N, C-alpha and C positions, 0 to 999 in steps of 0.2 A: 622567418616565415614571411613570404610575399603576401600582398592583399589578395592575389589571384588563388594562392593556396588556401588562405584563411576562408575566402568565400566558397571555395570547393568544400571544405571541411564543414562549413556551417550548414550547406545545403545537404550534405551526406547525413549529418546528425539529425537534420529536421526530418528528412525523409525516412530514415531507419528507426529512430526513436521518438520523434515529436520534440525533441530537445531544441528550444530556441535560444540561440546565442546572440546576444547583442554585440555591438563593435567594441564595447569596453571590456569584453571577457577574452579579449586576444591573450593577454598574459597568461590566463587560465589554460588555454589552448596550448601555448608553448610550454608551459610548465608540465602539464600531465602527459602531453604526447611526446615531449621530450624524453620522459622516462620510458614511454612505450618504444620509442625508436632504439634507445639502447638496449632494451630487453630483446628486440627482434633483430638486432645487429644492423640497424639502418643509420646512415650517416647523420641525417637531420630530417626535419619535417617535410622539406621539399622532396626528399627522397621517397619518403612515405606517400606523399601525395603522388608522385609520379608513379609508383607501383600501384596504387589504388585506380589510377586513370588508365593504366595500361591494360588490366585485365580484371574482371570480377574477381574478388577474393573474400567470400563471406567470412572466413576466419578473421581476416586482418580487419575487415570492416566491423565485425563484431567486438574485437579487441579495442578499436577506437572508441565505440560507443560505451563499452565497459569502462574505459579510462576517463571518459568525460561525464559519466553518470555520477551524480552526488548520491552517497550512501549514507548520509547522516541519519541516525536513529538511536534510540536508547529505550530501555526497559520503562514501560509506563510513562511514555513521552507525553508531557502536558497534563497528565493525570486526569483531567476533567473528562475526556472521552471515555476513559476507563471506569470512572465513577457512573457516568451515564450508562455505560454497558451493563455494569453490575447491578445498579439500582433501579433503572428504567427498562432497557432494552431486553435484558435477559429474562426478567420476570414476565414481560410482555410476550416474548416468544415462547416461553414454557407454557404459559396458558393457551396460546394460539395453536401450539402443536401438541397439546396433550394427547390426541388421538394417535398420531403418527409416532410419537416419541423420538423425534429427530430434529436435529439443529445443524444448520449448514452456516459457516462464516467464511468470507473471502477477505483476506488482507492483500490489496493490490499494492504494487511497488513495495514489497516487504522487506527489501535489502537484506541485512544480515540476520533478520528473524525475530528481533526483539519484540515488535508489536504482536506478531502472531503467538509467541511464547507468553507474552504478558496475558493475552486473552485466555490462552490455555491454562495458565495458572489460576485465573479468575473462575473459569469453569470447573477446575479441579477442586476449588473450595466448596462446591455444590456437589461433591462426588456422591454423597448419599442421596440427596433429592434426585440426581440424574441417574441413579441405578437402572439399568435396562435401556437407556436412551442411546442412540446412535449419534455421536457427535463428530462432525467433519469440519476441520479447519483447513483452508487452503491458503497458502501463501505463494504469491507469484511475483516475478521480477524478470526484468529484461536481461539481466546480467547472470550468466551461468557460473561465473566465478563466485559472485557474492552468495548465490544460492547453496554452493558447496559449503561455505562457511556456515550458513544458516542451518543446513542439515547436520552439521558436525555439533552444533550446540556447545561450542567451546568458546569461552570469552576471556578477555584479559582482565586484570584487576580494575583498569580504568573503565572499561565497558560495564562491569559489575557495579561500580560505584555510581554510575549514572542512572539513577532512578529506581533501582531495585531495592525494595524495602528488605531490611535485615531478616525479618521473618521468612520472606520468600527465599532468601540466599540460603538460609540454614536448612530449609525445608525441602528445596528442590536441587541444590548444587553440591557438588564435592570439589574439593581443591586438587588440583593436579599440577604440581609445580607452581609455576607463576600464573596459572590460568584455572579457570572454573568450568567444570562440565555440568552441563544440565542433565537432569535425570532422564532415563530412557523412557519412563512413563509419560513425562510431559512432551518429550520429542515425538513420541509415537502418535501423539494427538494432533500433530500438523503435518501436512503433505506439502512439499514444495514443487512447483514446477515452472520451468521457464515460460515466460509469456510477454509478449509486447502489447501494451494497452491500445495500440492503433490496430491491432489485428482481431479477426474474428474470436468470439469466446463462448459460442453456444455449446461447445464440446464440454464445458464445465457444468452445464446445468444452471439451476437457480439457487439463490441463497437467501436465507432469512436476515442475514446482516452483512453489509459490504462496508468494509473500512478502506477509503482511498485517500489517505492523509498526507498533505505536504509534498504532493507530486504535480498537482495542477499549476503550482506557482512557477514551475519551470517551462510551461508551454505558453505558445502564443494563443490568442483568442480562438482561431479556428481549430486548433489541436485540442484545446480544452474542450470545446463543443463536441467534437468527434469522440473523444475519450468518454464523455458523459452519455453520449448517444449509443456507444458500445456497452457501456456498464449498466445503465438503467434497466433494460430489459431482462438483466440477470437477476434483479431483485424481485423476490415474491411481491405480490400486490400490497400486503399490508406490512412489509419488511422495513428494516431501518438502514438509511445510508448515512455514513458519517465521513465528514470531511475535516481538513485541518482547521485551526482557530482563525487563519486568515483567508480561508477559501470560501466561495460560494457557488451557488448555481444560478444565482440572479442573472438574467440576461445570456445565459448560456444553454439552457434546455428547458423545454415546455413539459417535461415528463416528471420532473421533480420539483419540490418546493419546500421551503424551510417549516420544520415543526415550530409553531409559535411559543411552544412551553420550553424548548431545550435547544440552546445555542448549539450549532454544528451538527444537528440531526436533521435529516431530510427524508421526506416521504414521497410516495408516488401522488401526483396532483389529485387523481381520482379518490384516493384514500383520505387525503387531507380534507378534501371538500366534503366528504361523507362525514368525517369526524366533526367538521365545523358545523354541519346542518344537525347532526345529533345534538351538539351543545346548545344550538339554537332552540331545538324543540324543547329541551329541558330546562331553558331558561325562565326565570319568573317573568310575569307580564308587566310590561311598561305601565307606569302610572302617568296620568296627565298632571 
């Protein structure tokens, strides 16, 4: 792969997906796109680039994006966000939405579905409490191929062993050969749709909770800002926005701010200010 070809592919990926590839990722491009070339009957990456330059080919461009997208995920990944959801966010939203009896959750960059299904299993734990409620969980990803896997809800032994508690395995899965099938009940709780985080999203409506974990780390500064600018308006005013452990909104958006009580949890700035003011009003008077 020539430097010119690499520069072209870096620009294509940046424009199509926001993925920012540094110069030291050249080996990754050669490895993943080499497999793609063989799958499409192309001699090498140079031939691939020549075809992409010759005429617009959305399908081939999409295949390049799919090949270069990192789909690392697992059930109950990092655990802390799920404990936060179960112990703090979910009770908070149930109280706030008692009148409407509805709850909407968005898992952005959902990959093969484990995050969304983990949340669905936690919601299912409260089935009696949520009787009569309308629960919508949306999982989106840029890759159509990985979303097909997510919809199937069929996982390998390796995928099952990564983070899934044995109690959840026995309750929600059945073994089919060397793979495990998630129950229809849990799968029916999640809707998967293809979506690019750089594109408009107002068609999805607004959500009580947005998970956008471990995806901003792959973007450059400007792309991170654009993604947060797109996502923030989709959160209800008093909703919960959850990022990955190594991610932050600091210096990226003026619409969200960290919840001082819970690491990884973010709120709309206006709501955080109101909560802080409320705590100040209830604070004991200072003594000289």
